[in-house]
Backbone bond lengths (Angstrom), bond angles and torsions (degrees), N, CA, C in turn:
res aa  C-N    CA-C-N  psi(-1)  N-CA   C-N-CA  omega(-1)  CA-C   N-CA-C  phi
1 M - - - 1.448 - - 1.515 111.84 -
2 K 1.400 114.05 -44.02 1.452 117.92 179.52 1.502 111.29 -65.75
3 V 1.343 116.73 -36.07 1.454 119.89 178.46 1.531 110.81 -65.13
4 R 1.346 115.98 -39.92 1.457 119.55 179.10 1.519 112.18 -64.77
5 V 1.362 115.58 -40.67 1.467 119.52 178.19 1.518 111.19 -65.66
6 F 1.376 114.46 -42.01 1.486 118.83 178.85 1.544 109.84 -62.65
7 A 1.337 117.00 -42.30 1.461 118.61 -179.44 1.535 111.21 -64.97
8 L 1.343 114.68 -39.99 1.459 117.24 177.85 1.500 112.68 -63.82
9 N 1.341 117.16 -44.07 1.458 121.06 179.62 1.531 110.46 -64.50
10 A 1.330 117.05 -40.70 1.465 120.38 177.94 1.508 111.87 -62.93
11 T 1.350 115.87 -41.24 1.481 118.68 179.59 1.522 109.68 -65.91
12 L 1.328 116.85 -42.70 1.458 118.65 178.71 1.524 111.85 -64.30
13 A 1.317 116.49 -36.66 1.465 120.29 177.81 1.522 111.62 -63.24
14 V 1.315 115.97 -43.13 1.480 120.41 178.48 1.532 110.53 -64.16
15 V 1.311 116.13 -45.68 1.467 119.68 179.02 1.547 110.17 -62.20
16 G 1.342 115.87 -41.27 1.464 119.22 177.91 1.516 113.40 -60.57
17 V 1.331 115.83 -41.79 1.461 120.11 179.09 1.536 110.73 -64.49
18 I 1.351 114.75 -42.66 1.471 118.23 179.27 1.511 111.63 -61.89
19 I 1.330 117.71 -35.52 1.475 120.77 -179.08 1.523 111.01 -76.35
20 V 1.324 115.93 -41.21 1.462 120.92 -171.76 1.542 112.34 -82.22
21 L 1.352 117.04 -30.70 1.459 120.39 -175.31 1.535 114.47 -54.01
22 P 1.362 119.67 -49.26 1.465 118.58 177.96 1.518 113.20 -60.49
23 F 1.333 116.22 -30.38 1.459 120.46 179.78 1.557 109.46 -65.54
24 F 1.323 116.32 -48.05 1.487 118.32 178.27 1.509 112.22 -69.14
25 W 1.357 116.50 -32.60 1.452 119.19 176.91 1.548 110.36 -62.16
26 M 1.314 116.81 -40.28 1.477 120.96 178.34 1.514 110.66 -62.18
27 I 1.358 116.43 -45.84 1.469 119.77 -178.15 1.508 111.39 -64.46
28 L 1.339 116.89 -44.79 1.479 120.15 179.29 1.512 111.35 -66.90
29 S 1.323 117.48 -32.66 1.489 119.96 178.82 1.513 111.33 -67.83
30 A 1.326 117.36 -23.19 1.463 119.94 178.35 1.530 111.20 -67.46
31 F 1.327 116.05 -16.71 1.479 120.11 179.93 1.552 110.43 -100.10
32 K 1.320 117.30 7.23 1.458 121.31 177.94 1.514 111.25 -101.53
33 S 1.311 116.69 158.20 1.467 120.87 173.93 1.549 108.00 -79.58
34 N 1.304 116.53 158.84 1.472 120.44 178.20 1.517 112.19 -59.38
35 A 1.329 116.26 -36.15 1.459 120.66 -179.83 1.539 110.27 -62.32
36 E 1.334 115.49 -40.28 1.455 119.08 179.37 1.526 112.15 -71.58
37 I 1.350 116.04 -36.39 1.449 120.10 -178.31 1.529 112.09 -65.44
38 V 1.339 116.13 -41.25 1.471 119.44 -177.20 1.509 113.20 -94.44
39 G 1.363 116.52 2.23 1.467 119.70 -179.57 1.513 113.07 -68.54
40 F 1.344 115.70 162.01 1.464 119.94 179.15 1.518 112.84 -68.86
41 E 1.341 115.86 -38.50 1.465 121.08 -178.62 1.518 108.53 -88.83
42 Q 1.314 115.33 109.37 1.464 120.17 -178.16 1.526 111.13 -102.44
43 S 1.319 115.34 147.80 1.455 121.18 175.57 1.525 108.82 -139.72
44 F 1.330 115.49 150.13 1.468 118.40 -178.22 1.521 110.63 -68.37
45 W 1.320 117.17 -44.41 1.467 120.97 179.90 1.524 109.66 -92.02
46 P 1.333 118.25 144.45 1.463 119.97 177.98 1.531 111.75 -63.08
47 R 1.326 115.94 134.99 1.470 118.55 176.83 1.526 110.23 -73.49
48 E 1.321 115.72 -35.69 1.484 119.28 174.78 1.525 107.12 -132.21
49 W 1.323 115.80 112.85 1.474 121.06 -177.81 1.556 109.81 -71.93
50 T 1.307 115.93 136.34 1.461 120.42 179.25 1.549 109.80 -144.03
51 L 1.338 114.00 145.70 1.464 120.28 176.72 1.516 110.76 -104.90
52 Q 1.331 117.64 5.83 1.452 122.08 -173.98 1.562 111.44 -61.20
53 N 1.314 116.25 -34.81 1.480 118.81 178.69 1.526 111.19 -62.06
54 F 1.331 118.04 -40.95 1.465 121.16 179.41 1.536 111.14 -70.56
55 I 1.329 116.25 -34.50 1.466 121.37 -179.97 1.526 110.64 -69.85
56 S 1.329 117.30 -37.64 1.472 120.30 -171.25 1.533 112.73 -83.13
57 I 1.366 117.97 -16.86 1.484 116.96 -175.30 1.524 112.48 -67.71
58 Q 1.333 117.96 -26.16 1.450 118.78 179.03 1.528 111.38 -69.29
59 T 1.351 116.60 -39.46 1.477 119.72 -179.00 1.528 110.50 -76.09
60 K 1.325 116.64 -33.34 1.479 119.63 -175.79 1.530 110.78 -82.67
61 L 1.366 116.70 -31.76 1.439 118.60 -167.24 1.541 112.82 -122.87
62 D 1.356 119.08 -12.48 1.471 121.66 -167.24 1.536 108.66 52.59
63 F 1.344 110.90 53.35 1.461 119.06 -169.70 1.515 114.50 -55.48
64 F 1.316 117.73 -45.38 1.465 120.35 -172.52 1.525 112.61 -69.99
65 R 1.343 117.81 -28.46 1.457 119.68 174.58 1.528 110.02 -68.25
66 L 1.323 117.52 -46.44 1.466 120.08 177.12 1.518 111.68 -63.56
67 F 1.317 115.47 -39.60 1.470 120.64 178.02 1.516 110.43 -61.36
68 G 1.335 117.09 -45.28 1.465 119.66 178.19 1.540 112.81 -64.54
69 N 1.342 116.87 -39.37 1.464 119.06 176.05 1.502 112.72 -60.62
70 S 1.329 116.72 -42.61 1.484 120.35 179.37 1.511 111.22 -67.42
71 V 1.310 118.26 -38.85 1.483 120.55 177.47 1.520 110.17 -63.92
72 F 1.348 116.58 -44.82 1.471 119.80 -179.61 1.541 111.08 -59.76
73 L 1.335 116.54 -49.88 1.471 120.70 -178.42 1.549 110.63 -64.24
74 S 1.325 117.21 -43.31 1.464 120.13 -176.88 1.519 110.93 -64.49
75 V 1.347 116.87 -47.09 1.464 119.87 -178.95 1.527 111.35 -66.65
76 T 1.340 117.57 -43.03 1.466 120.96 -179.55 1.513 111.19 -62.81
77 I 1.347 116.81 -50.66 1.470 119.89 -177.88 1.531 110.50 -64.77
78 T 1.337 116.98 -39.85 1.464 118.32 179.40 1.519 111.67 -62.17
79 A 1.313 116.72 -43.49 1.462 120.13 -178.37 1.528 110.53 -64.90
80 L 1.351 117.20 -47.01 1.449 120.01 -178.06 1.527 111.86 -67.44
81 S 1.318 115.91 -43.07 1.466 119.66 -177.77 1.524 112.24 -67.41
82 V 1.334 116.96 -38.10 1.476 118.76 177.56 1.516 110.51 -66.40
83 Y 1.319 117.12 -39.37 1.477 119.74 -179.05 1.524 111.15 -66.80
84 T 1.353 118.46 -47.14 1.461 120.35 178.34 1.540 110.87 -64.17
85 S 1.304 117.14 -33.95 1.474 119.75 177.41 1.521 110.23 -67.41
86 L 1.323 117.13 -37.92 1.467 121.46 175.32 1.513 111.20 -60.02
87 V 1.332 115.70 -47.71 1.444 120.22 -179.47 1.534 111.37 -61.81
88 G 1.346 115.57 -48.27 1.442 120.77 179.15 1.536 113.06 -61.46
89 G 1.319 115.27 -44.02 1.469 120.24 177.54 1.501 111.70 -62.62
90 F 1.310 117.59 -39.52 1.471 121.67 179.99 1.536 110.13 -65.16
91 V 1.305 116.73 -43.66 1.489 120.48 -178.31 1.537 109.90 -63.78
92 F 1.350 115.58 -47.98 1.468 118.45 -176.78 1.520 113.51 -72.62
93 A 1.343 117.14 -24.41 1.444 119.85 -177.43 1.533 112.99 -88.98
94 K 1.338 118.08 -31.74 1.440 119.63 -169.32 1.547 114.27 -119.23
95 Y 1.298 119.06 -0.88 1.455 120.83 178.60 1.524 110.48 -119.74
96 R 1.327 115.36 141.22 1.468 120.62 178.23 1.525 107.95 -111.38
97 F 1.304 117.19 118.02 1.468 121.83 179.24 1.509 109.41 -147.33
98 R 1.324 115.93 159.71 1.470 120.48 -177.58 1.513 110.63 -66.32
99 G 1.302 115.25 133.98 1.468 120.96 178.51 1.519 113.50 84.83
100 R 1.348 116.34 6.90 1.494 117.91 -178.17 1.524 111.20 -60.45
101 G 1.331 117.72 -45.37 1.463 120.80 -178.18 1.530 112.47 -64.64
102 V 1.356 114.50 -39.69 1.474 118.27 -178.05 1.523 108.89 -68.66
103 L 1.323 115.81 -43.79 1.477 119.40 -179.04 1.502 110.76 -62.80
104 F 1.348 116.66 -42.28 1.479 120.15 179.69 1.539 109.60 -65.45
105 A 1.345 117.68 -36.87 1.485 120.81 178.39 1.522 110.53 -65.79
106 V 1.355 116.79 -37.93 1.463 119.73 178.10 1.529 110.61 -64.47
107 I 1.323 116.00 -41.14 1.489 119.15 179.28 1.514 109.09 -64.69
108 L 1.322 118.22 -43.75 1.467 120.78 179.68 1.517 111.17 -64.03
109 S 1.346 116.69 -34.93 1.466 120.10 -177.22 1.540 110.95 -63.65
110 T 1.326 116.73 -27.79 1.484 118.06 178.08 1.529 112.67 -64.28
111 M 1.337 115.68 -20.95 1.471 118.94 176.78 1.520 111.71 -72.23
112 M 1.347 117.16 -19.10 1.443 120.11 -178.98 1.522 112.33 -83.93
113 V 1.353 117.56 -13.25 1.445 121.89 -178.49 1.523 107.95 -84.17
114 T 1.301 117.14 123.79 1.454 120.03 -178.92 1.513 111.63 -71.31
115 W 1.300 113.74 154.37 1.470 121.56 -178.24 1.526 112.49 -60.87
116 A 1.346 116.69 -37.00 1.450 120.14 -176.20 1.542 111.72 -66.82
117 V 1.336 117.81 -25.26 1.458 120.80 -178.26 1.542 111.70 -71.05
118 V 1.321 116.28 -36.75 1.480 120.09 -172.56 1.538 111.79 -99.10
119 I 1.286 117.83 -6.42 1.464 118.28 -171.53 1.541 111.80 -66.36
120 I 1.328 119.05 -38.95 1.463 121.05 -179.39 1.525 110.93 -71.36
121 P 1.362 120.24 -48.28 1.469 117.75 176.81 1.534 113.09 -61.92
122 R 1.331 116.40 -34.94 1.471 118.61 178.73 1.519 110.89 -68.54
123 Y 1.312 116.95 -41.47 1.468 119.87 177.24 1.518 111.65 -61.35
124 T 1.354 115.36 -44.24 1.468 118.89 179.25 1.519 112.13 -62.41
125 M 1.329 116.20 -40.08 1.460 120.93 179.68 1.521 111.73 -62.36
126 F 1.314 117.03 -47.45 1.460 120.07 -179.15 1.532 111.97 -69.35
127 R 1.336 116.89 -30.42 1.474 118.88 176.83 1.504 110.78 -70.36
128 E 1.344 117.81 -39.05 1.459 121.39 -179.10 1.514 112.93 -66.17
129 I 1.334 116.55 -33.97 1.477 119.67 179.81 1.529 112.31 -91.25
130 G 1.317 115.96 5.36 1.478 120.42 172.55 1.505 115.80 73.86
131 L 1.335 117.63 32.99 1.458 120.51 -178.37 1.544 111.35 -106.02
132 T 1.314 117.16 9.16 1.469 116.64 175.08 1.516 111.10 -67.84
133 D 1.315 115.16 154.47 1.451 121.88 -176.74 1.537 112.49 57.74
134 S 1.311 115.31 39.81 1.470 120.88 175.81 1.511 108.78 -142.69
135 Y 1.315 116.04 152.12 1.473 119.96 178.90 1.524 111.60 -69.06
136 A 1.362 117.67 -20.69 1.424 119.99 177.21 1.540 112.08 -60.23
137 S 1.325 115.62 -34.33 1.462 119.67 -179.96 1.538 111.54 -69.67
138 I 1.330 116.86 -20.71 1.471 119.90 177.16 1.542 110.79 -90.40
139 I 1.301 114.76 -36.48 1.483 119.51 -173.71 1.527 111.34 -78.39
140 I 1.341 117.52 -48.44 1.471 121.17 -171.22 1.550 111.98 -56.90
141 P 1.349 120.69 -48.34 1.465 118.67 -179.19 1.532 114.75 -62.27
142 A 1.318 115.45 -22.63 1.477 119.31 -175.19 1.535 113.52 -99.62
143 V 1.303 117.07 -0.56 1.477 118.86 -175.03 1.539 110.81 -67.59
144 I 1.321 117.46 -39.64 1.459 121.57 179.92 1.514 109.23 -107.18
145 S 1.318 116.34 123.92 1.463 122.33 -177.42 1.541 109.58 -118.38
146 A 1.337 115.34 120.67 1.470 118.38 177.00 1.510 111.53 -63.86
147 F 1.336 116.33 -38.13 1.476 120.04 177.98 1.516 110.04 -64.79
148 G 1.335 117.34 -40.25 1.455 120.96 179.28 1.512 111.53 -63.18
149 I 1.333 117.34 -44.41 1.474 121.09 178.61 1.531 110.76 -62.29
150 F 1.317 116.26 -42.90 1.465 120.74 177.00 1.536 111.39 -60.96
151 M 1.325 116.15 -45.22 1.463 119.77 -177.77 1.537 110.76 -66.04
152 M 1.324 117.41 -43.45 1.454 120.64 -179.23 1.534 111.47 -67.31
153 R 1.311 115.63 -37.19 1.487 118.48 178.84 1.516 110.55 -64.50
154 Q 1.338 116.82 -41.77 1.458 119.89 177.84 1.502 111.30 -62.79
155 S 1.323 116.50 -38.95 1.470 119.73 179.49 1.508 112.51 -70.31
156 M 1.326 117.67 -41.34 1.467 121.63 -175.41 1.546 111.73 -75.40
157 D 1.305 116.13 -19.32 1.470 118.03 175.91 1.529 110.29 -61.16
158 A 1.343 116.22 -25.98 1.462 120.65 -177.32 1.542 111.71 -78.78
159 V 1.324 117.37 -14.03 1.478 120.96 -179.98 1.530 108.29 -75.44
160 P 1.328 119.10 119.38 1.495 120.43 -176.99 1.510 111.79 -59.98
161 D 1.352 115.71 133.25 1.482 120.84 176.68 1.521 111.14 -63.94
162 E 1.326 118.07 -25.01 1.449 120.23 -179.75 1.531 113.20 -61.95
163 I 1.326 115.48 -35.20 1.466 119.68 178.37 1.522 109.85 -64.88
164 L 1.337 117.30 -42.23 1.463 120.90 179.20 1.517 111.01 -66.53
165 E 1.321 117.07 -41.25 1.495 119.82 -179.57 1.525 109.11 -65.15
166 A 1.334 117.39 -39.93 1.458 119.80 179.42 1.530 111.24 -63.40
167 A 1.328 114.67 -38.41 1.497 118.82 177.75 1.526 110.62 -65.79
168 R 1.352 116.07 -40.92 1.485 118.47 179.75 1.530 110.74 -65.81
169 I 1.320 117.20 -39.13 1.478 120.01 177.79 1.526 110.86 -62.35
170 D 1.346 116.50 -34.39 1.462 121.39 178.24 1.532 112.86 -77.48
171 G 1.342 116.70 -0.80 1.444 120.57 177.07 1.509 116.21 95.47
172 A 1.335 118.10 9.44 1.452 120.71 179.90 1.529 111.08 -71.63
173 S 1.301 116.06 137.83 1.458 120.86 178.00 1.530 110.35 -78.69
174 E 1.336 116.08 165.09 1.470 119.15 177.61 1.503 111.64 -63.03
175 W 1.352 117.45 -35.10 1.475 122.30 176.39 1.533 110.47 -59.99
176 F 1.320 115.42 -44.93 1.496 120.51 179.66 1.515 110.50 -66.10
177 I 1.317 116.02 -43.72 1.480 118.95 -178.78 1.517 111.51 -61.81
178 F 1.345 115.20 -41.89 1.466 119.09 -179.86 1.524 112.89 -65.45
179 H 1.363 114.74 -49.15 1.474 118.43 -171.84 1.518 112.75 -82.91
180 R 1.343 117.91 -30.40 1.472 118.60 -173.27 1.530 113.88 -104.90
181 I 1.324 117.29 -12.81 1.492 119.22 -177.86 1.527 111.25 -119.96
182 V 1.328 116.10 -57.27 1.488 118.88 -172.31 1.529 110.97 -73.75
183 A 1.330 117.01 -47.71 1.474 119.75 -177.89 1.544 112.75 -60.55
184 P 1.344 119.22 -45.69 1.499 117.82 177.05 1.525 113.29 -63.66
185 M 1.320 118.03 -27.00 1.468 119.74 179.72 1.529 111.05 -81.86
186 S 1.333 118.42 -3.50 1.463 122.06 179.12 1.514 110.76 -113.48
187 V 1.328 116.63 24.90 1.459 119.54 -174.14 1.538 112.69 -64.85
188 N 1.323 117.95 -31.83 1.475 118.68 176.68 1.535 112.41 -63.64
189 A 1.327 115.15 -45.62 1.468 119.39 178.97 1.537 110.52 -66.89
190 I 1.308 116.40 -35.91 1.477 119.39 176.90 1.522 111.15 -62.54
191 S 1.322 116.64 -41.99 1.479 120.65 179.53 1.517 110.09 -63.48
192 A 1.314 117.55 -46.42 1.476 120.37 -179.69 1.531 110.85 -63.37
193 L 1.329 117.01 -44.55 1.466 119.05 179.46 1.521 111.85 -64.99
194 S 1.317 116.64 -38.35 1.457 119.72 177.98 1.526 112.49 -58.96
195 I 1.327 116.70 -41.73 1.454 119.75 178.77 1.513 110.94 -65.98
196 F 1.351 116.89 -44.69 1.472 119.99 178.91 1.514 110.69 -57.11
197 I 1.333 116.87 -53.53 1.474 120.07 -173.85 1.527 111.34 -65.48
198 F 1.345 115.81 -41.91 1.459 119.34 -179.28 1.543 110.32 -59.62
199 L 1.341 116.40 -43.57 1.453 120.64 179.57 1.531 111.18 -64.47
200 W 1.335 116.96 -43.47 1.454 120.84 -179.62 1.523 110.02 -60.29
201 V 1.309 117.56 -46.02 1.471 120.65 -177.49 1.522 110.95 -69.83
202 W 1.333 115.88 -41.67 1.471 120.54 -177.87 1.538 111.66 -62.64
203 E 1.332 116.22 -37.71 1.455 120.42 -176.47 1.528 113.62 -91.66
204 D 1.322 117.83 -5.75 1.460 119.75 -175.44 1.509 110.06 -64.84
205 Y 1.302 115.85 130.10 1.482 120.59 -177.92 1.532 111.87 -116.53
206 L 1.329 116.86 -47.86 1.466 120.53 -167.02 1.519 112.24 -68.27
207 W 1.334 118.39 -45.95 1.438 120.48 -176.33 1.532 113.27 -66.97
208 P 1.327 120.05 -45.87 1.471 119.78 173.29 1.516 112.69 -62.00
209 Y 1.339 116.53 -35.41 1.482 120.10 178.46 1.535 110.04 -61.77
210 L 1.344 116.71 -39.41 1.452 120.21 -178.86 1.509 112.69 -74.53
211 M 1.301 118.50 -38.80 1.459 122.43 -168.69 1.535 113.15 -92.65
212 I 1.321 118.78 -32.03 1.468 121.42 -174.13 1.524 107.53 -101.88
213 S 1.345 115.59 121.20 1.470 120.30 179.66 1.519 112.00 -109.35
214 S 1.321 119.11 -20.91 1.456 122.78 179.36 1.526 110.56 -78.73
215 E 1.328 116.93 133.66 1.452 120.06 -179.96 1.522 111.99 -63.74
216 E 1.364 116.95 -35.87 1.453 119.26 -175.78 1.536 111.86 -73.02
217 K 1.329 116.97 -14.57 1.486 120.11 178.67 1.532 112.09 -103.07
218 Q 1.315 117.28 -4.18 1.446 119.13 -173.57 1.517 112.06 -69.54
219 V 1.334 116.62 161.39 1.476 121.32 -177.36 1.538 108.74 -104.00
220 L 1.330 114.32 166.95 1.461 119.57 -173.13 1.531 113.27 -65.81
221 A 1.351 116.39 -37.53 1.480 118.63 -177.94 1.526 111.23 -59.74
222 V 1.317 115.98 -35.98 1.470 119.36 178.55 1.508 110.37 -79.33
223 G 1.344 117.75 -36.40 1.436 121.77 -179.28 1.522 113.21 -62.28
224 L 1.313 116.26 -32.03 1.479 119.16 -178.02 1.541 112.70 -62.53
225 T 1.329 115.99 -22.75 1.464 118.14 -179.59 1.510 112.44 -71.02
226 T 1.311 118.09 -14.25 1.462 120.84 -179.73 1.526 112.73 -68.71
227 F 1.360 115.49 -16.08 1.463 117.88 176.01 1.509 113.00 -74.49
228 N 1.342 115.93 -15.39 1.459 119.97 177.60 1.532 109.20 -90.99
229 G 1.313 115.75 107.31 1.448 121.58 179.05 1.521 111.20 -89.51
230 Q 1.332 116.07 175.75 1.470 119.77 -179.05 1.530 110.78 -69.00
231 Y 1.347 116.97 -34.02 1.450 119.55 -174.93 1.525 112.46 -117.12
232 S 1.334 117.39 -11.84 1.458 118.91 -177.76 1.534 108.96 -155.83
233 T 1.313 115.23 165.57 1.465 122.48 177.80 1.502 110.58 -129.08
234 D 1.333 114.73 133.43 1.482 120.42 176.65 1.539 107.81 -83.19
235 Y 1.333 115.53 82.45 1.467 119.37 -176.22 1.535 111.82 -63.78
236 G 1.303 117.16 -37.45 1.446 118.94 -179.86 1.511 112.51 -62.54
237 G 1.349 116.28 -47.26 1.462 119.94 176.82 1.509 112.52 -63.91
238 L 1.325 115.32 -38.59 1.474 119.81 -179.45 1.532 111.21 -64.83
239 F 1.355 116.10 -42.18 1.476 119.49 178.61 1.529 110.08 -68.18
240 A 1.318 117.97 -38.88 1.476 120.25 179.97 1.537 110.25 -65.18
241 A 1.324 117.59 -46.47 1.470 120.87 -179.75 1.544 111.42 -65.16
242 T 1.324 115.37 -39.76 1.462 118.62 179.54 1.524 110.91 -67.56
243 S 1.332 116.61 -37.58 1.492 119.85 178.78 1.521 110.12 -61.52
244 L 1.350 116.46 -41.67 1.451 118.74 179.17 1.535 111.53 -73.60
245 A 1.337 116.85 -28.54 1.449 120.54 -176.68 1.531 111.44 -68.38
246 I 1.319 117.24 -25.20 1.481 119.49 -177.86 1.522 111.95 -85.00
247 V 1.328 117.56 -7.37 1.476 119.82 -177.71 1.542 111.58 -59.38
248 P 1.352 119.43 -49.33 1.480 118.83 179.09 1.512 112.34 -59.67
249 V 1.330 117.30 -37.46 1.469 120.66 179.90 1.531 110.45 -63.26
250 M 1.339 116.33 -42.97 1.453 120.63 177.91 1.515 110.82 -64.39
251 I 1.353 117.95 -40.78 1.447 120.15 179.86 1.517 111.59 -62.57
252 V 1.351 115.85 -44.85 1.469 119.75 -179.20 1.520 109.27 -62.58
253 Y 1.358 117.24 -41.97 1.455 119.28 -178.27 1.532 111.52 -66.37
254 V 1.345 117.00 -41.77 1.472 120.27 -179.83 1.535 110.40 -63.20
255 I 1.324 116.60 -38.48 1.477 119.37 -179.73 1.520 111.58 -66.80
256 F 1.340 117.29 -41.59 1.458 119.69 -172.87 1.519 114.48 -104.72
257 Q 1.347 118.32 6.33 1.469 118.76 -169.39 1.540 111.76 -64.79
258 R 1.364 117.96 -34.16 1.459 118.44 -176.61 1.540 111.67 -65.22
259 R 1.313 115.46 -33.27 1.463 118.43 -178.00 1.520 112.18 -98.06
260 F 1.348 117.00 -8.94 1.463 119.76 -176.43 1.539 111.38 -65.26
261 I 1.348 116.08 -48.50 1.455 120.19 -176.82 1.529 109.95 -65.96
262 A 1.320 116.81 -42.23 1.470 119.14 179.08 1.516 112.42 -64.09
263 G 1.340 116.73 -38.56 1.464 120.39 -179.74 1.491 110.95 -69.75
264 A 1.322 118.28 -44.46 1.465 120.44 -179.75 1.527 111.11 -66.97
265 A 1.340 117.00 -38.03 1.467 120.43 -179.45 1.510 110.72 -68.87
266 S 1.330 119.09 -38.93 1.464 120.32 -178.70 1.539 110.87 -65.75
267 A 1.335 117.17 -38.76 1.445 119.81 178.40 1.524 111.17 -68.34
268 A 1.355 115.67 -37.77 1.449 119.13 179.54 1.516 112.25 -68.68
269 L 1.312 117.40 -39.57 1.472 121.17 179.26 1.502 111.73 -66.61
270 K 1.330 117.55 -40.58 1.435 120.44 178.49 1.530 111.19 -67.15
271 G 1.384 115.14 -31.81 1.455 117.99 178.45 1.498 111.39 -67.98
């Protein structure tokens, strides 16, 4: 038994090192000069530590403007999408009405449609209504999430109906029941969904690249490509900007990590 546990821990340790090593290599490379990064003789630690890559990204990229744009879009879309998912999950989990199963199946079926199939019709639609080069074109498609509704519905199914009936008998409105009883009891699922949506929005490249044409409105994921030139790449600047770009992701994960696993597991078990 001890040998099996040791072998399992050793395997997990090796897998963890394989996953984490490129991450630390990227961060340490941000403190190297470009000559050292592209040189034949490579070393894990920088031979000469430099902060020039971090200093130059603001002049080359207008880093903080792009960073602020990405934070604004990620926080806004996460908040709106989590709230609409809560409402949708509450309706499908706690109300009985004709066509509920069919409507829920239709919503779930949208998850089977790949992004590449809808991207051209969606782009044409937003161009025709004049929403290109605006944050509305980024926010509106992401406000309602089929995955979020599914996840919230699975979580809210576990909330006993007796609690809701007792609240209604005491005179509580549906608004009060939703915001003061059901939503607080789904905090684990909310935390997990918040992390998923924040990561998806933060890392999204193609849709902002298609819809946003103004440099001052562009997001960080698109801006990072400017380090790739036609004949050369500023690897030092790219590593420095990428290292700073992951800071919000790490903050969000640290804040919600305790509830993330419980929320994801509860939705998976109910599924």
